[in-house]
Structure formats: structure tokens, C-alpha cells
N, C-alpha and C positions, 0 to 999 in steps of 0.2 A: 952191342947189337941192339937195334931198335925193336921195341915190342909193336906188334900189329894187332889191332882190335877190329872185330867185325862191326858192321853197321848195326846189327841187331843188339850187340853188347852196348855200343855207344848209346843207342836209343833207350835201352833199359836204364842206363846210368843217368842220362839226361832227364828222363821222366822222374826218376827219383829226386834229382836236383830240383825240378820244377814243383814237386809236391811240397817242398820246404819243410819236411818233417825232421830232417837232419841238416846239419851245417855242411858246407862244402868240405871242410876239414874232416868231418866224420866220414863222409862218403869216400873221400880220397884215401883215408886210412883203411877203410873197409875193403876197398878194391886194390889198394897198392898203386894208386895213380896220383901224380902230382896235381895239387889243386888248380894250378894254372892251366893244365891240360883240360881239366873238367870245365873250367870257365870258357876255354876255346870251343869245346864241343857244344856247350850251351849256346854261345853266341851263334855258332854255325847253324844249329838246329833252329833257332828263332829266326835267323835271316832267311833260311830256305823254307820256312813254314808257309809263306805266302805262295810260293811256287807249287807246293803240294796241294794247297787248297784252291788253286786257280780253277775257274770254271772251264771244264773240258770242252763244252759246247762252243765257246768262243774260239778256242784254239782250232777246232775242227772247221769252223766257219772261215778262219784265215787260211787254212789248208785248202779248202774248197775254192776260195778266191784265187789262190796261187795256181791251182790246177786249171781253172777256167782261163786264166791269163796265158798259161802255157799252151793250152789247146788253141786259143786264138792265134798265138804266134806260129804254131805249126800249120794251121790252116792258111795263114798268110804266106808261109813259105811254099805251100803246095800250089795255091791258086792265085 
């Protein structure tokens, strides 16, 4: 049976890895998780970090533009 870990738990472990106070092997032993799995979590966290820190205002501007285009299409259908 596969073990399932919450996002909160994974984040806690990845932060501990990033602190570099302990080796991957030490952390893996402490939590009972294979070191390769910890490295996968670390890579995933670093890869998705850019999305988390993305400027929300830009995204909302894109959404506004999409809505404006949709409104224009609807007006074109009506009139």
C-alpha cells in the first residue's frame, strides 16, 4: 500500500531540506521516507515556486482582457 502525504507535510520537509542543516539521508531517516522521494519533492517545489510568486495583477489583467473580448463577441452576436 502506498503512503500518502499532505502538502503541508511535504512543504515542511522540503523547507528542512532547503535549510541544509541536515543531509538528505538524515532527513529521510528521520521521517522514514526514501531519499529519492525527498529529492523529487524538492525539485517539484522549486519548479512550482515561480508560479506561486507570479504577480497576481498581471494575471487579473489577462482575465480582464479575456472578458472584454468575450463582451465584444456577445455584442457582435446581438447587433
